[in-house]
N, C-alpha and C positions, 0 to 999 in steps of 0.2 A: 263720722259726722264733725269730730274736731277737728284742727288745721294744727299746726305744727306750735304753736305759741301754747297749747292747750295742754301738750303734754309733758313737759317738763318737769309738771309741776305736782301732778300726779300722784307721785311715790312721798311726798313729802305728807300725803292724808294716810292714815288707813285704810286697810284696804278693802274692810266692810262698809266702809262710808261709799263708797265706790260702787258697789254692787246693785243698787235701783240706778243708779246713774247708769251704769251697764241695761238695762232693763228697759230702760226709755228708747237709749239709743239704738236697740236692736226693734225696738216694736216701731220704731220712727222711719227704719230703712225697709218697711212695706208700704207701698201704695196701691190704696184700693180706687174704686172705679165710683164717683156719681154720675145719676142721671144731667144726661144734658139740655141746656136751654131749647126750647122749641125755636129751631131757626127762624121760622114763619115771623115771630115776633120783634126779630132783631131787625133794625129798620136803618140805625147808623154806630157808629164808633167813634168816640172824639177824642182819637189821639193820634201822634204822630205814624204810628207804627203800622196803621192798618190804611189802605185806600177804600174812601165809601163812595160812593155811585148815588144818581139823582135820576130820576123819571125825564124823556129826553120830551115829552108832550111838555115839560111843568116850566123852562127856561131855556134858554138859548146857551147852547155847549160855550161856545166862546166867554159867554158873560160871567167871568168869574169873580164877581163882586156878588152878581146873585146868588152864583151858587153859594158861597160863604155866606151870605146872609139867611139862605135856605136854609143851610147846613145847622147854624147858629139856633136859628127857632126850633128846629127838629122837623120841620113840614116834607112828607112828603121825599121823604129818603130813605133807599131802601138798597141793602146790601147786593140780591141777585138782580138785580137791573145793570145797563152794561155800559153807562157809561162815566168814566173816572172822573174823582174829582181829585184837585191834589191834596199832600196830606198837610192838612192846616191844620185849623182849631188850638185845644190845652196842650203849651208847651211847658216844658220843664224849667224851670225858675235860677234855678244856680247851675253854675259849670259840672259839678260832678253827675249829679242828671241828668242833663245835657247829654254828657261824656257816657255815659250807662246805656241812653237808648241810642247816641252813635252808634256806638259799639256792638250793639244788638242787634240794629238793622244793618250794620256791615258783617258781618258776622256770617262764614259758610256752614257754622254749624251752628245754629239754633236751639239744637234739644241734642245736648253731650253727655246724656246719658246719667247715669251714677244718682247720687243721693240731691236731693233740691238744696240744702245747704251749701253744699260744695259750689253746685252752679251758682247760686244766689249772692255768694260770698262773694264768689271768685268775680263774678261782673261787677261787684261795687268795690273793692278792691283796685283792680284792673283800672276803673275809670279815677280811681283818685289818684292813683300812681300817672295814669297819663294827664290827669291835670295839674298837678303839682309837682310833680317828678319825683317825687319819695312816695316810701310805704304811708298808709294813714298811723300807723302805728310810731310814728315817730312825732307827730299833731296827738297823741291822745294827751288829755292834761293830766297833769300828778295829781290832782285834786281828787281823780276819781277812786284810787287805788288804798284798800282797805290795811287795816292789820296785817292779814293774812295775805292778799295777792296784789300784787304791782297791777298799773293800769294795763298793760297787754293780756294780765291774765282773767280779771277782771272784765275789761269788753267781749275776749274768748268766753267766758263763761255766758255772760249773757246773751250772748249773740247765739251760742249753740244752744239756749235754753235747758241748760244742766239746772239738775235737783238733787237734794241730799237734805241730808240732819245734820251734819257736824259745822264746826264753828266755822271755819272758813268758809262755806257757802252762805249761812247763816247771814256774814258779814257782807256779802250782795245786796243792795239798795232792793227793796220787797217793791217797791214803784215801779221796777224797772224788773223784774225777774217775769218769764214767762212770756217774755215779749218779743225775744228772739231777736231779728237784726234790729226790727225798729226800734226794743230799748237801751239793747247796748249805743247806737248811732246815737239816740235822745240822751243817753245816762253822761256820752263825752263830749254833748254839747254844738251837736252837729246836724242838729234837724227837730222838728216838732211832733211830738207824737201825733196819731190820728186815731181812734179807737171805733169800736163797730158804728155808732152812731155816725160819726163823721167820715167812715168810710162809703158809707150808704145815702149820705147826705150830700155829697161830691165834694168833700174837703180834698180828697187827696190830689196829686199832681204825677204825672208820669215821670218815671225813672224812682219811684217810692218805695226801698224795700219792704217787704212785709213778713209777717207772723200771723198764723191764724192756727185756732184748734177747733176741730170737731164737736168737742163737748166740751160745754163751759167747766163740767165736774171736771173734767184731764187739765185745763188750764190752770184748776183755783189748785190740783193736788201738786201740779208745776211749782205754780209758787209756794206753797207751803213748804212741798221737799217732798217727793215721795216715799215711803217707808213699807207699802205692800205691794207685796210684788205680785200680786194678784191685777194691779191695776197696770193699765196696756193704754196709755194715751197717745193720740192720734195729731199731731202736727205737722204743717205744709208753711214751705218758706219759697216766696218768688220773689220778683219784680213784677210792681204795678205796670202797665202801658196806659192803663187807658178804659172810659167807661162804655157800656153799650148802654145806647134807650133805647124808647120806643119813641110813636109819633107824637105825644105829646111831650116830647123831652123828660120825659122820668126816667130815672136811670134802674135799670132792670139787672145789669150786668158789668162784668171789669173783664178786661182782658190781660193775659200775664206771658212773663216770660219765666218758664222752671225749667226743669234737667227734659222737660216732654211727656210729664204723665198728666198734665192740666193745661200745657199750655195748648192744642189744640181744638182748644172749645171753652166758650164763654163759661166764667162761673158767677153763681148765683148767689142771693143772700141765706138759702136752705141748704147751700154746700158745707156751712163750716157753722156754728155756734156764735166765734169769739174770732172777731178780727181787728188786727193791729197792724200800723202803718206808720211811716215817720216821712213824713215830706223834708227832702234834702235842704240845708241851708248851706254849704258849703262850696 
């Protein structure tokens, strides 16, 4: 679950402090399944990663202006019908977010398998390097370092949602613990956090990295530092592609890019109790 920059400092801390860390990582390697959203209720998806369709009886096929207005209004749009509409609607606002989506759309392997954190982090790191020509680690601000960790280690600890009781881990800012990619990127000043309420009120933009937790209690344990080996928190890391709305325009789900665990379906609010995203500003 951790990438190379996180390994080289592990031996600096007492071994026992990382036992609970290992428990967390092992538990996150397992991905369960949850009930999918009834496809009959999905009328359109406002993201550039999906093609949407409209009823032929409603508007002329060649009238793209009307099509755009219809989709924006959320009227008579249905995925199961036959007329394809250009990939318009909500666009990512900043270069790295645009590159994340561009790389995803052009990829021949949209479901690489493996761990969710590895898949989502690679997408972010690759997009950043594509845009700026060097690693994101070169641009991490010195100000995020703590007495125990340099900027890269802080970034990796937060990104991986590590947890513990030792002084080094406790030096990580509580505000960003347990928020995964969203917390790490926001802490580095590269984006703005979006909480559960913001996620489901339409605040996310395509290309936003996300971290979610099945249960609030799990999230709280991670933030405080896990000490009970019986705790088995379940989290998931992925990239936000766009919202799914019903006929009235209400958000009923989201489309995501992960390692192939849940990217083949629409996620809905009941899937997880805690949702964190970060709108990239780089």
